[in-house]
Steps between C-alpha positions, in 0.01 A plus 500: 500500500294811570653770713322521835290807569519500878578861586145587605470204734797586721428874492158399630659294775707797601200729485356282777827496694532877486154533652612283791838659581573842359845646592515810718864624523664671197770231468237228537307661214816496283566136583138414437514660156824321410351165600181583312702577184697177541179298529343668198810420294486132602130426533485201267787320663364554853164352404658200331714427807202511738275278290773248411606460864145445630392260225818337370311270262334792320595552136632824362180533299301488826712788629393697194134413570533629856652823375202563274254432784682732738518776241119491467474500880726805516287684244188439711666641812649801324151579367342458844739455791204465741409156369523245788762287321733800463585524870690169512868464588724444193592140579138413582387651169757293311407175676130560437573555131698174487211316665253651252692366198268246342621144556847605623455422875359155413763434235788581735337365817478805723121538522524433874691829536236688302232377740671692782517875558731769640798382703403133465506523121831685495651235725354226279651652186832525679484136607413403144856593401719195445872512574564170320438594136563154355144508363598779257669424168873585474574867440478544122839522329520682169776517242689828566419630152128432553519659846665814365254529213209478747663768717558733202147448365329586830718547806205555737326180393829308521573623852136453609507136398841450661403652836177296494704179468746605772225618740294182486814299583593734788166565672646639825750747354410863567376710209785761521757220474328349195488844338875531559547157341295614203724805464806274501338278235430803282858620539624150411279486188613846384868405535497141375278565198773728364771233547611259230513204741161558657474157662823539696408853605161388636662204677759716678271791590219271624715361784504812726129562429411146610724532808340834588149357470586189704667702777211742547243224458657295781530797734146625439348154542697448820395830655137464391497147641621641832249784490200282414593218738633695800350846457633858486722463810736258323493713185597803708785306662637389163509857377646644821789257456543570127475882521715526813776296335479682167468851640654488852514878552120532476343602832246264656217753472565542128511125455165468677333742259646309202363174637147640504526532120644146471192342659258678266714400201491131586126489554451570131809337351458164674130485416572574133333841490714668231359851555558501875841333458632763260368782717636343819846437353520851353386662825764308695782590261391865486512508881852357501622737227355802682716417804833416333706710740377305802487157332796451266734684267512189280151532354532835317546338158215257570262782581574662164381192312151454358223278639537203554882489466528743793350251743706204378820708530424613857420144606844388382694790662705474818671767714809470720470466875572826690852485644389614845242221533611267782475123453267464800195698607528457876159647585344163404724280715644718777226751576320433830172630357478260204191319631315823581570639152398173338177474696405862420488431122619155401462541121697826486765366738560188289501705179770726650706198602482348151585838346806552723627143462451495120678828430797378705521159330504543124683167476195301611211373287145629536377161637781500758406848622141380544627198694702724732194719560289192574761366745515839671121522529468145637778549757363835615170330578690272739736766636228755575332241722825405676609621847784709356421590135827696430713199599289283270512712186862613543605170335287563189800556271615144569157371396516706180843358419379144563207552261725640228753221552230239442389672179861536389559125539203425273646730232849351542361147446324616184814665367695181578257315274576763234876452541495119517244422229500593134215716370294200382555297818410805709177533303419130542565530875229767529262324262509199731480708819204714390311209346531293817374779727227625260414219252151647453643787293503463123811376321541841336486679837754263655748533215457880516571501875813290457627728225428810711694350790800434275480856362501639855813306594680568171424870545597531866749240619806679357404846629636674810141560615427127456277463804252782429490419129427127547254552784305765308480299177418167667224676693351590161515132398310413820254776410442324166420177686262666744332701225307825509151375579443446870282196426774305318562160659770244412537260792480541881874545558553752220180686591622527859827660387320740267232612744646491850786753510611712205839590647602141581350310207850454353612315812174305495555388138857402577374246754240345266533139392311296240123546523357204691141570391577461129358201314689441171306422182445126447603510133812643339285708260736440210812601693691200361364513148754662269478597134723626221395860570777492761748466215367811326509711817757779505735526798278734707183305422668167581625645829143606588381146431772362731399748771135401470591130502683540832221702666233255381710207620520654849121546495456136401763354736562749784652224714803468269824646634676788327761254369236269353322792336825633350580150376161480325561839339840382377330187364248717314781713351694191392186346350433810287864501390497130410165488318549821304821348356332168418380410148140472622455750789128424552562124528786568741278719719219241497743231607641710782164638625394182679844456659495857635149459643593168657823630657335801663198304623719258692 
């Protein structure tokens, strides 16, 4: 495969960006130059990520075609920068080039986006991204020897193709994160290709890379979903809670200036604008690293790392709570002037409350801190209209404790499921639960959600910080259900939970029952037709088939009880066992098919 010649294209993009926002302070100039150098060293990969995320169906060869087109475009603009087409924003220029590719918009069915312009087109491209990637073929698996030979022959081409495949399957992951993943893949290839047992090396080293990608993917999708559905206020609240917990000695004024950079970062990252995302992330991390003394002593090593590892390291850091920080901040519950201060600047007042409460309660989850803030805001509305406001809001701490107690009980019930059920039964419990409340989701999505729920409980239910860990991770599972796009709809009950109140959507989901609007398919669609391929399936593949059988059975017969569904799954397992041991497996399956269909239809 030809090595991509994409350097000119991204330099051109940054030529445009520089014209729009040149740095002014000496340190800003240094940071700008470092980021510029980083981009120039990674231009091909950045372009591949952007294109593959916007048009997931596009082939790698089409990416190469786009690169050639953009290189010619760059040459025109370098020759005459006053041409009308040379004043476009980088992401607009890229999308126009995609739309101009002969036959590609029609082939991949996004012509309707190309008929729009400006913000509307950018939004359309964003909404063209598909979270459920079941339409793509499985990620190609190569023999380790073949993989290593390809890497040694042309490492750039190998990594380009790999990041293309990963990006199209993770359309909402931020570009800096995918570049970090690519770095980990390169490190893995370098190490494992020198090992004698290459297959085992790849298998072991791939696990943390996959976990890393999944963790950041879930978090970024969740936050972007909140940002795009509820706006910058909710995004700001999420980050006040996160930063105040992680770096509790940071002053509120410093935190406020950091949050200004967060908003600009998410505008680009959530939309899929790679150029703006990299610049926004780098600007934010540079800001944090320039104020280490007032933010945290724990980030010194992070700030010495290169882009983008620096940002990932800071995000995962956490400082200790100052010893002189009292458990309560009485000015929010015992100050007679609370209502006057609130009314003077409600947004700043609530931000200060969330900041003070979060830095004092590192044991709580981010969603729980947002719930407390919402409870406080709602009760202040009542109290500030009461005859004696101080008497009213002096009992706030009791309300906070009640809210946390309710959330804690939900987590305790989930961890009881973990303790009382085996791993498989726990998974089946959530397959059934999620399929009943959201049967409109694809089978792949539902099995993924169930597995993510089990991972959350396996990870958290034995830890001392059980509550925060479970609540944070389950909130990410809910984020997967609600999706990133604000226009995603599943069914009225689920949509209500996703769109009404970000802080309390966990409580809302907990109360959901089976979807009453759902109409099951009239035919079993081959659910009870079995073949000898089940006998050739390896353990993991056979388990996936069992998982899919259960989810599809719930979709077909949502009125069945959990016990009846489990019984049918056991029957399926026993049938596979019996027929695969028989002299004529196919005849055995044919004989049992009609009985299975008849039993379930009764």
